[in-house]
C-alpha positions as CSV (number, residue, x, y, z in Angstrom):
1,X,0.0,0.0,0.1
2,X,1.2,3.5,-0.8
3,X,-0.3,5.1,2.2
4,X,0.3,4.1,5.8
5,X,-3.1,3.1,7.2
6,X,-1.9,3.7,10.6
7,X,-1.3,7.3,10.4
8,X,-3.1,9.1,13.2
9,X,-4.2,5.7,14.9
10,X,-2.3,6.8,18.0
11,X,-4.8,9.8,18.3
12,X,-6.7,9.1,21.3
13,X,-9.9,9.7,19.7
14,X,-10.1,13.4,21.0
15,X,-12.2,15.8,19.4
16,X,-14.2,18.9,20.3
17,X,-17.0,16.8,21.7
18,X,-15.0,14.7,24.0
19,X,-13.7,17.3,26.3
20,X,-14.8,20.8,26.4
21,X,-12.2,23.2,27.8
22,X,-11.7,26.9,27.6
23,X,-10.5,26.6,24.2
24,X,-13.6,24.4,23.2
25,X,-16.0,27.0,24.7
26,X,-14.3,29.7,22.6
27,X,-14.3,27.5,19.4
28,X,-18.2,26.9,19.9
29,X,-18.8,30.6,20.3
30,X,-16.7,31.3,17.3
31,X,-18.7,28.6,15.2
32,X,-22.0,29.9,16.1
33,X,-21.2,33.6,16.7
34,X,-24.1,34.8,14.3
35,X,-26.7,32.5,16.0
36,X,-25.5,33.6,19.6
37,X,-25.7,37.2,18.6
38,X,-29.2,36.7,17.2
39,X,-30.4,34.7,20.4
40,X,-29.1,37.3,22.8
41,X,-30.5,40.2,20.7
42,X,-33.8,38.4,20.7
43,X,-33.8,37.7,24.5
44,X,-32.9,41.3,25.1
45,X,-35.5,42.6,22.8
46,X,-38.3,40.4,24.3
47,X,-37.2,41.2,27.8
48,X,-37.4,45.1,26.8
49,X,-41.0,44.6,25.3
50,X,-42.1,42.6,28.5
51,X,-40.6,45.2,30.9
52,X,-42.1,48.1,29.2
53,X,-45.6,46.4,29.4
54,X,-45.2,45.4,33.3
55,X,-46.7,47.8,35.8
56,X,-44.2,49.8,37.8
57,X,-43.8,49.2,41.4
58,X,-42.5,51.7,44.0
59,X,-40.9,50.7,47.1
60,X,-40.9,52.9,50.3
61,X,-39.0,51.9,53.6
62,X,-39.7,52.8,57.3
63,X,-38.4,51.8,60.5
64,X,-40.1,51.0,63.8
65,X,-38.2,50.6,66.9
66,X,-39.8,48.9,69.9
67,X,-39.0,50.3,73.4
68,X,-36.9,48.0,75.6
69,X,-39.5,47.7,78.3
70,X,-43.3,47.0,78.1
71,X,-45.3,48.8,80.9
72,X,-48.5,46.9,82.2
73,X,-50.8,46.8,85.0
74,X,-49.9,43.9,87.4
75,X,-53.2,42.0,87.9
76,X,-52.3,40.7,91.4
77,X,-52.1,44.1,92.9
78,X,-53.2,46.6,90.1
79,X,-49.8,48.2,90.0
80,X,-48.0,49.4,87.0
81,X,-44.9,47.5,86.2
82,X,-42.3,47.4,83.4
83,X,-41.3,44.3,81.7
84,X,-38.2,43.6,79.5
85,X,-39.0,42.5,76.1
86,X,-38.0,39.0,75.3
87,X,-37.4,37.5,72.0
88,X,-40.8,35.8,72.1
89,X,-42.5,38.9,72.7
90,X,-40.7,40.8,69.7
91,X,-41.5,37.9,67.4
92,X,-45.2,38.0,68.6
93,X,-45.4,41.6,67.8
94,X,-44.0,41.1,64.3
95,X,-46.7,38.5,63.8
96,X,-49.3,41.0,65.0
97,X,-47.9,43.4,62.2
98,X,-48.5,40.7,59.6
99,X,-51.8,39.6,60.9
100,X,-55.2,40.1,59.0
101,X,-56.5,42.0,61.8
102,X,-53.8,44.6,61.7
103,X,-54.3,44.7,57.9
104,X,-57.9,45.5,58.5
105,X,-57.0,48.4,60.9
106,X,-54.4,49.5,58.2
107,X,-57.0,49.7,55.6
108,X,-59.3,51.4,57.6
109,X,-56.5,53.9,58.7
110,X,-55.7,54.5,54.9
111,X,-59.3,54.5,53.8
112,X,-58.5,51.8,51.2
113,X,-61.9,50.1,51.6
114,X,-63.4,53.3,49.8
115,X,-60.5,53.7,47.3
116,X,-61.5,52.2,44.0
117,X,-58.1,52.8,42.7
118,X,-56.6,50.4,45.0
119,X,-59.2,47.6,44.5
120,X,-62.0,48.3,42.1
121,X,-65.4,47.6,43.6
122,X,-66.6,46.2,40.2
123,X,-65.8,43.2,38.1
124,X,-66.9,43.2,34.4
125,X,-69.1,46.1,35.2
126,X,-70.9,44.3,38.1
127,X,-70.5,45.4,41.6
128,X,-68.5,43.1,44.0
129,X,-70.1,42.0,47.3
130,X,-69.0,44.1,50.2
131,X,-67.5,41.1,52.1
132,X,-65.6,39.9,49.0
133,X,-64.3,43.4,48.3
134,X,-63.0,43.8,51.8
135,X,-61.3,40.3,51.5
136,X,-59.7,41.5,48.1
137,X,-58.4,44.7,50.0
138,X,-57.1,42.8,52.8
139,X,-55.3,40.3,50.4
140,X,-53.7,43.2,48.4
141,X,-52.5,45.2,51.4
142,X,-51.2,42.0,53.2
143,X,-49.0,41.4,50.0
144,X,-48.0,45.1,49.7
145,X,-45.6,45.0,52.8
146,X,-42.9,42.9,54.5
147,X,-41.7,43.3,58.1
148,X,-38.3,41.9,59.2
149,X,-35.6,42.6,61.7
150,X,-31.9,41.9,61.8
151,X,-30.5,39.8,64.6
152,X,-31.6,40.8,68.0
153,X,-32.2,44.3,67.2
154,X,-35.5,46.1,68.5
155,X,-35.6,47.8,65.1
156,X,-38.3,46.5,62.7
157,X,-37.8,47.5,59.2
158,X,-40.9,47.9,57.0
159,X,-40.8,47.7,53.2
160,X,-43.9,48.7,51.2
161,X,-44.6,48.3,47.6
162,X,-47.4,50.0,45.6
163,X,-48.0,50.9,42.0
164,X,-47.8,54.6,43.1
165,X,-45.1,56.4,45.0
166,X,-47.3,58.1,47.4
167,X,-49.2,55.0,48.2
168,X,-46.1,53.1,49.0
169,X,-44.8,55.8,51.5
170,X,-48.2,56.0,53.0
171,X,-48.5,52.3,53.6
172,X,-44.8,52.4,55.0
173,X,-45.7,55.3,57.4
174,X,-49.3,54.1,58.3
175,X,-47.9,50.8,59.7
176,X,-46.0,52.4,62.5
177,X,-48.6,54.9,63.1
178,X,-51.3,52.3,63.6
179,X,-49.0,50.0,65.8
180,X,-48.0,53.0,68.0
181,X,-51.7,54.0,68.3
182,X,-52.7,50.6,69.0
183,X,-50.0,50.2,71.8
184,X,-51.1,53.3,73.4
185,X,-54.7,52.3,73.2
186,X,-54.1,49.0,74.7
187,X,-51.9,50.4,77.7
188,X,-54.7,53.1,78.3
189,X,-57.4,50.6,78.0
190,X,-55.6,48.5,80.5
191,X,-55.1,51.3,82.9
192,X,-58.5,52.6,82.4
193,X,-60.0,48.9,83.1
194,X,-57.9,49.0,86.2
195,X,-59.2,52.4,87.3
196,X,-62.7,51.4,86.7
197,X,-62.2,48.3,88.8
198,X,-60.5,50.3,91.5
199,X,-63.3,52.7,91.8
200,X,-65.8,49.9,92.0
201,X,-63.4,48.3,94.7
202,X,-63.4,51.7,96.7
203,X,-67.2,52.1,96.6
204,X,-67.6,48.5,97.7
205,X,-65.1,48.8,100.4
206,X,-66.5,52.2,101.7
207,X,-70.0,50.5,102.0
208,X,-68.6,47.5,103.8
209,X,-66.5,49.8,106.0
210,X,-69.7,52.0,106.7
211,X,-71.7,49.0,107.6
212,X,-69.2,47.4,109.8
213,X,-68.9,50.8,111.8
214,X,-72.6,50.9,112.3
215,X,-72.6,47.4,113.4
216,X,-69.9,48.2,115.9
217,X,-71.8,51.1,117.3
218,X,-74.9,49.0,117.7
219,X,-72.8,46.3,119.4
220,X,-71.3,49.0,121.8
221,X,-74.7,50.6,122.5
222,X,-76.3,47.3,123.1
223,X,-73.7,45.9,125.4
224,X,-73.4,49.3,127.2
225,X,-69.8,49.3,126.3
226,X,-70.0,53.3,126.2
227,X,-70.3,53.1,129.9
228,X,-66.6,53.0,130.9
229,X,-67.3,52.9,134.7
230,X,-69.7,50.1,134.6
231,X,-66.9,47.3,134.9
232,X,-65.4,49.1,138.0
233,X,-68.7,49.3,139.6
234,X,-69.5,45.7,138.9
235,X,-66.1,44.6,140.3
236,X,-66.8,46.8,143.5
237,X,-70.2,45.2,143.9
238,X,-68.7,41.8,143.6
239,X,-66.0,42.6,146.2
240,X,-68.6,44.0,148.4
241,X,-71.0,41.1,148.1
242,X,-68.1,38.6,148.7
243,X,-66.9,40.4,151.8
244,X,-70.4,40.8,153.2
245,X,-71.0,37.0,152.8
246,X,-68.0,36.1,154.5
247,X,-69.0,38.2,157.5
248,X,-72.6,37.7,157.7
249,X,-74.2,35.4,160.1
250,X,-75.7,32.1,159.0
251,X,-79.2,33.2,159.8
252,X,-79.2,36.4,157.7
253,X,-80.5,36.3,154.1
254,X,-77.4,34.6,152.6
255,X,-79.1,33.0,149.7
256,X,-80.5,36.0,148.3
257,X,-77.0,37.6,148.7
258,X,-75.4,34.7,146.8
259,X,-77.9,34.9,144.0
260,X,-77.2,38.6,143.6
261,X,-73.4,37.9,143.7
262,X,-73.7,35.4,141.1
263,X,-75.8,37.8,138.9
264,X,-73.3,40.6,139.2
265,X,-70.3,38.1,138.4
266,X,-72.3,36.9,135.3
267,X,-72.9,40.6,134.3
268,X,-69.2,41.2,134.7
269,X,-68.2,38.2,132.5
270,X,-70.6,39.3,129.8
271,X,-69.0,42.7,129.9
272,X,-65.6,41.3,129.5
273,X,-66.6,39.1,126.6
274,X,-68.3,42.0,125.0
275,X,-65.1,44.3,125.4
276,X,-63.1,41.4,123.7
277,X,-65.6,41.1,120.8
278,X,-65.5,44.9,120.5
279,X,-61.6,44.8,120.3
280,X,-61.9,42.1,117.6
281,X,-64.4,44.1,115.6
282,X,-62.3,47.1,115.9
283,X,-59.2,45.3,114.5
284,X,-61.2,44.1,111.6
285,X,-62.6,47.5,111.2
286,X,-59.0,48.8,111.0
287,X,-57.9,46.3,108.5
288,X,-61.0,47.4,106.3
289,X,-60.1,50.9,106.7
290,X,-56.6,50.1,105.6
291,X,-57.8,48.3,102.5
292,X,-60.1,51.0,101.7
293,X,-57.1,53.6,102.0
294,X,-54.9,51.4,100.0
295,X,-57.4,51.2,97.1
296,X,-57.9,55.0,97.1
297,X,-54.1,55.6,96.9
298,X,-53.8,53.0,94.1
299,X,-56.8,54.8,92.4
300,X,-55.3,58.2,92.8
301,X,-52.0,56.8,91.4
302,X,-53.5,55.3,88.3
303,X,-55.7,58.3,87.6
304,X,-52.6,60.4,87.6
305,X,-50.6,58.0,85.5
306,X,-53.3,57.5,82.8
307,X,-51.9,60.4,80.8
308,X,-48.3,59.5,81.4
309,X,-48.3,55.9,79.7
310,X,-45.6,55.8,77.2
311,X,-45.9,54.5,73.7
312,X,-44.6,50.9,73.1
313,X,-42.6,51.9,70.0
314,X,-41.4,55.0,68.0
315,X,-40.9,55.6,64.3
316,X,-37.2,56.4,63.6
317,X,-37.3,56.3,59.9
318,X,-40.1,58.1,58.1
319,X,-40.8,56.8,54.5
320,X,-40.8,59.2,51.7
321,X,-42.3,58.9,48.1
322,X,-39.7,57.2,46.0
323,X,-38.5,59.1,42.8
324,X,-38.1,56.1,40.6
325,X,-39.7,52.8,40.2
326,X,-38.0,49.8,42.0
327,X,-39.5,47.2,39.7
328,X,-39.1,46.4,37.0
329,X,-35.5,47.7,37.0
330,X,-34.9,48.2,33.3
331,X,-31.3,48.2,33.2
332,X,-30.9,45.3,35.7
333,X,-33.4,43.4,33.6
334,X,-31.6,44.0,30.3
335,X,-28.3,43.0,31.8
336,X,-29.9,39.8,33.2
337,X,-31.4,39.2,29.8
338,X,-28.2,39.8,28.3
339,X,-26.3,37.1,30.6
340,X,-29.3,34.8,30.3
341,X,-29.4,35.1,26.5
342,X,-25.8,34.4,26.3
343,X,-26.1,31.2,28.5
344,X,-29.0,30.2,26.5
345,X,-27.3,30.9,23.2
346,X,-24.3,28.8,24.3
347,X,-26.5,26.1,25.3
348,X,-28.3,26.1,22.0
349,X,-24.8,26.5,20.2
350,X,-23.5,23.6,22.3
351,X,-26.5,21.4,21.5
352,X,-26.1,22.2,17.8
353,X,-22.5,21.5,17.8
354,X,-23.1,18.2,19.7
355,X,-26.1,17.4,17.1
356,X,-24.0,18.4,14.2
357,X,-22.7,15.0,12.9
358,X,-21.5,16.3,9.7
359,X,-17.6,16.0,8.8
360,X,-15.7,19.1,9.5
361,X,-12.2,18.0,10.6
362,X,-9.3,15.5,10.0
363,X,-9.5,14.5,13.6
364,X,-13.2,13.6,13.0
365,X,-12.8,11.6,10.1
366,X,-9.8,9.6,11.8
367,X,-11.9,9.0,15.1
368,X,-15.0,7.7,13.5
369,X,-13.6,5.8,10.5
370,X,-10.2,4.6,11.9
371,X,-8.6,5.7,8.7
372,X,-6.0,8.2,7.9
373,X,-6.9,11.3,6.0
374,X,-5.0,11.6,2.7
375,X,-5.4,15.5,2.5
376,X,-7.7,18.5,2.3
377,X,-8.7,19.9,-1.0
378,X,-9.8,23.5,-0.7
379,X,-12.7,24.9,-2.3
380,X,-12.0,26.4,-5.8
381,X,-12.4,30.1,-5.4
382,X,-15.0,32.2,-7.3
383,X,-12.1,33.9,-9.3
384,X,-11.6,30.7,-11.3
385,X,-14.8,31.8,-13.3
386,X,-16.3,29.2,-15.5
387,X,-13.5,26.7,-14.9
388,X,-14.7,26.4,-11.2
389,X,-17.7,24.4,-12.5
390,X,-16.9,23.3,-15.9
391,X,-13.4,21.8,-15.9
392,X,-11.2,21.3,-12.9
393,X,-8.8,19.8,-15.3
394,X,-8.4,23.3,-17.2
395,X,-8.2,25.0,-13.9
396,X,-5.1,22.8,-12.7
397,X,-3.5,23.3,-16.1
398,X,-4.1,27.0,-16.2
399,X,-3.3,27.8,-12.6
400,X,-0.8,25.2,-11.4
401,X,0.3,27.3,-8.2
402,X,-3.1,27.9,-6.6
403,X,-4.0,26.6,-3.0
404,X,-6.2,23.9,-4.7
405,X,-3.5,22.6,-7.1
406,X,-0.9,22.5,-4.3
407,X,-3.4,20.5,-2.1
408,X,-4.1,17.9,-4.9
409,X,-0.1,17.6,-5.5
410,X,0.1,16.8,-1.8
411,X,-2.4,14.1,-2.1
412,X,-0.8,12.4,-5.1
413,X,2.6,12.7,-3.7
414,X,1.6,9.9,-1.4
415,X,2.0,7.5,-4.5
416,X,5.4,8.3,-5.5
417,X,7.9,5.7,-4.7
418,X,10.7,3.9,-6.3
419,X,8.7,0.8,-7.1
420,X,8.4,0.3,-11.0
421,X,5.2,-1.3,-10.5
422,X,2.0,0.7,-11.2
423,X,-0.7,1.4,-8.7
424,X,-4.4,1.2,-8.9
425,X,-6.6,3.7,-6.6
426,X,-10.4,3.7,-6.6
427,X,-12.1,6.9,-5.6
428,X,-15.5,6.6,-4.2
429,X,-17.9,8.3,-1.8
430,X,-20.9,7.1,0.3
431,X,-23.6,9.4,-1.5
432,X,-23.7,11.4,-4.7
433,X,-22.5,15.0,-4.9
434,X,-19.6,14.5,-2.6
435,X,-17.1,15.5,-5.4
436,X,-15.6,12.2,-6.0
437,X,-15.5,12.6,-9.8
438,X,-13.8,16.1,-9.5
439,X,-11.4,14.6,-7.1
440,X,-10.6,11.7,-9.5
441,X,-10.0,14.1,-12.4
442,X,-8.0,16.5,-10.3
443,X,-5.7,13.6,-9.0
444,X,-5.2,12.3,-12.3
445,X,-4.3,15.6,-13.9
446,X,-1.9,16.4,-11.1
447,X,-0.1,13.2,-11.4
448,X,0.3,13.5,-15.0
449,X,1.5,17.1,-14.5
450,X,4.0,15.7,-12.0
451,X,5.4,13.2,-14.7
452,X,3.5,10.1,-13.7
453,X,2.1,7.8,-16.5
454,X,-1.6,8.2,-15.3
455,X,-4.8,6.6,-16.5
456,X,-8.3,7.9,-15.3
457,X,-11.0,5.2,-15.7
458,X,-14.7,6.5,-15.3
459,X,-16.6,3.3,-14.1
460,X,-19.5,5.5,-12.8
461,X,-21.5,4.7,-15.9
462,X,-24.7,6.0,-14.3
463,X,-23.5,9.5,-14.5
464,X,-20.2,9.6,-16.5
465,X,-19.1,12.7,-14.7
466,X,-15.4,12.1,-15.1
467,X,-15.8,11.8,-18.8
468,X,-17.6,15.1,-19.0
469,X,-14.9,16.9,-16.8
470,X,-12.2,15.6,-19.3
471,X,-14.2,16.4,-22.5
472,X,-14.1,12.6,-23.5
473,X,-16.5,11.9,-26.1
474,X,-16.1,8.1,-25.9
475,X,-18.9,5.9,-24.5
476,X,-18.3,3.2,-21.8
477,X,-16.9,0.0,-23.2
478,X,-17.1,-3.4,-22.1
479,X,-14.5,-5.0,-19.8
480,X,-13.8,-7.9,-22.3
481,X,-13.1,-5.6,-25.0
482,X,-10.4,-3.9,-23.1
483,X,-8.7,-7.2,-22.1
484,X,-8.8,-8.5,-25.8
485,X,-7.3,-5.2,-26.9
486,X,-10.4,-4.2,-28.9
487,X,-10.5,-1.0,-27.1
488,X,-7.5,1.1,-25.8
489,X,-7.3,4.1,-23.4
490,X,-7.2,7.3,-25.3
491,X,-5.1,10.4,-24.6
492,X,-6.9,13.3,-22.9
493,X,-7.2,16.2,-25.1
494,X,-8.5,19.8,-23.8
495,X,-9.2,22.7,-26.1
496,X,-7.0,20.9,-28.8
497,X,-3.9,20.2,-26.5
498,X,-3.2,16.8,-25.4
499,X,-2.4,16.4,-21.8
500,X,0.9,14.3,-21.8
501,X,1.0,11.4,-19.5
502,X,-2.7,11.3,-19.1
503,X,-5.1,8.8,-20.7
504,X,-8.8,8.3,-20.1
505,X,-11.1,5.0,-20.3
506,X,-14.7,4.7,-19.7
507,X,-15.7,1.2,-18.6
508,X,-19.3,-0.2,-18.3
509,X,-19.5,-1.2,-14.6
510,X,-23.0,-3.0,-15.2
511,X,-21.5,-6.1,-16.7
512,X,-23.7,-8.8,-17.9
513,X,-21.4,-11.5,-16.9
514,X,-21.6,-13.4,-13.6
515,X,-19.7,-12.1,-10.5
516,X,-17.1,-14.8,-10.7
517,X,-16.2,-14.0,-14.3
518,X,-16.2,-10.1,-13.6
519,X,-13.9,-10.5,-10.7
520,X,-11.4,-12.7,-12.8
521,X,-11.5,-10.0,-15.6
522,X,-11.0,-7.2,-13.1
523,X,-8.0,-9.1,-11.7
524,X,-6.6,-9.5,-15.0
525,X,-7.2,-5.9,-16.1
526,X,-5.5,-4.6,-12.8
527,X,-2.2,-6.7,-13.7
528,X,-2.4,-5.3,-17.3
529,X,-2.8,-1.7,-16.2
530,X,0.0,-2.0,-13.4
531,X,2.3,-3.0,-16.0
532,X,1.5,0.0,-18.3
533,X,0.8,3.0,-16.0
534,X,2.3,4.3,-12.9
535,X,-0.9,5.4,-11.5
536,X,-4.4,4.3,-12.4
537,X,-7.3,6.4,-10.8
538,X,-10.9,4.7,-11.0
539,X,-14.0,6.8,-10.4
540,X,-16.7,4.7,-9.1
541,X,-20.4,5.0,-8.1
542,X,-21.3,5.9,-4.6
543,X,-21.1,2.9,-2.1
544,X,-24.5,3.4,-0.4
545,X,-26.4,4.1,-3.6
546,X,-25.5,1.3,-5.9
547,X,-23.7,-1.9,-5.7
548,X,-21.1,-1.4,-8.4
549,X,-18.1,-0.3,-6.3
550,X,-18.3,-3.5,-4.1
551,X,-18.5,-5.7,-7.3
552,X,-15.6,-4.0,-9.0
553,X,-13.5,-3.3,-5.8
554,X,-11.0,-6.1,-6.6
555,X,-9.6,-3.9,-9.4
556,X,-8.1,-1.5,-6.8
557,X,-4.9,-1.8,-4.8
558,X,-6.6,0.6,-2.4
559,X,-9.6,2.7,-2.2
560,X,-10.0,6.3,-0.9
561,X,-13.4,7.7,0.2
562,X,-14.1,11.2,-0.6
563,X,-16.1,13.2,2.1
564,X,-17.4,16.7,1.4
565,X,-16.6,19.1,4.2
566,X,-19.4,20.3,6.2
567,X,-21.9,18.1,4.1
568,X,-21.1,14.5,4.6
569,X,-22.9,13.0,7.7
570,X,-20.8,11.0,10.0
571,X,-23.0,7.9,9.6
572,X,-22.5,8.0,5.9
573,X,-18.6,7.8,6.4
574,X,-19.0,5.0,8.9
575,X,-21.6,3.1,6.9
576,X,-19.5,3.3,3.9
577,X,-16.2,2.1,5.5
578,X,-18.2,-0.6,7.1
579,X,-19.5,-1.8,3.7
580,X,-16.3,-1.9,2.1
581,X,-14.5,-3.7,4.9
582,X,-17.2,-6.2,5.3
583,X,-16.6,-7.1,1.6
584,X,-13.0,-7.3,2.2
585,X,-12.1,-4.3,0.0
586,X,-8.9,-2.3,0.7
587,X,-10.4,1.0,2.0
588,X,-7.1,2.9,3.2
589,X,-7.9,6.6,3.6
590,X,-10.3,9.3,3.3
591,X,-10.0,12.6,1.5
592,X,-11.8,15.9,2.6
593,X,-13.0,17.8,-0.3
594,X,-14.5,21.2,-0.9
595,X,-13.0,22.8,2.3
596,X,-13.7,26.5,2.9
597,X,-10.3,27.2,4.3
598,X,-11.1,30.7,5.6
599,X,-14.2,29.4,7.6
600,X,-12.3,26.3,8.6
601,X,-9.7,28.4,10.1
602,X,-12.1,30.8,11.7
603,X,-14.2,28.1,13.4
604,X,-11.1,26.3,14.6
605,X,-11.5,22.9,13.2
606,X,-7.9,22.2,13.3
607,X,-5.6,20.2,10.9
608,X,-3.3,21.5,8.4
609,X,-5.8,22.9,6.2
610,X,-6.0,25.9,8.5
611,X,-2.6,27.0,7.5
612,X,-3.5,27.6,3.8
613,X,-4.6,31.0,4.3
614,X,-1.3,31.9,5.5
615,X,0.4,31.2,2.3
616,X,-1.5,33.6,-0.2
617,X,1.8,35.1,-1.1
618,X,2.7,31.6,-2.3
619,X,-0.4,31.0,-4.4
620,X,-1.2,32.4,-7.8
């Protein structure tokens, strides 16, 4: 074989899709720069349209600071007492600010229930029920503000959002106002209820005290306790009667005297018990007077302090109407849209790159086919004029120093060696329009110009493209006629000039003989041609379209598959190589045709084709 089939076999199969680094990202951006620009522009434009249609929202901020102590009436003794605010109390107060009951007070404070611009009282021209309208107002007002605090701070930040700057500021300022008013009202209500309680208590205690005093006076009067000399008189009478009984004779009226003594002693005992009862009543009455006096003192204290109750919080930051809408932020939205669009565009570009299974690079062909690449054939420039399409042979002869001509010479150089025996190369492709006939003619003309005895055989009798490119007027002949020397290859003549060293032969690949005879004839023809020519290049039909190439493959020493840059799908290359290898045919290399070298270099597909553009001064 004239070409080493192991070239590039040590390549680890790396390609742009196996591992994407920074260079890979940059290459993807380069390959899809126009698409990326369009996607980013579309995303920015769509964002701008959406932002312009969105309702503007304004944000105002106020700050409410809770007092460190909470003053409340102690229920045990109706005394004012200050309690330090705990974390739980602060969190509870924040929950109060978020509650629906507070939102109701806020709505009434701002008059939102009667404001049709806040929530319309009608729907589709029909009035909404009052209860439903109030619920809608509460839903909207609750969603228009948030309250939060930082860490253990007593400061509560309030952020209000509305579709009007004045309304946003009013909501932010109304929240502290309503809260402070509620806290004052609650404390005053607590003190007032305590005052009412104490007044009732004083009145009750006064009535009870008066009743007990009256009862004590009646008790004193009933028991003659107001006669302070009576006990002395009774004791004196007891002493007298006792002494008299001791000195009296037994015959005297002792029984009467003893009864009188017993009566006086009983009266004295009753007096003593009454005095003890009086003392007890007086002590109880003193306690009642003390309670009554204490209640009066507490009442006087609370009545004095009711107007001195401090508010539970204060507003330290007043919200002002914002001068600009906080949302949507057009600049930020467009920046985010640009970044998002760029990410989206890159993802789309990456997906397109991963889904793009066409042949673009030498590494790609070597990876998926396992074959070396014989070369890149650049696209013939537009300056070639009519020759660009009508005759690649004329172009090579007229302009032997162009980029295309040099690339073709590089490919034919693979067949130069010191062996005197000729070589048969079959050029094929997987599908039509890959440029195999153009490549066949170009290789044949270039080899002839380099001094090789070259024969171009057109065995694609379906299209006969090689014959047209060489202006050959002959019709396809039978294989047996060539073997029997009835027909011989003819020199190629272009514009009346014979191309020295280049012959042409058109063979009918659709032979009527059986496959075994055809193979024998082709083997014999190969031996005959190798003795006559240095290089035989055969143009064959596409492998995946018709079966001719597989049938005539025994004619070749090696087969090259032409793939078209940016057009041939990977699966076509794989299927073609597998088909030829399955039939034991010597497929040895690929040849990438119709390469746009400028674009190839710009898109970073690698390979030596990217360096062609650096040699513009060498090509003419």
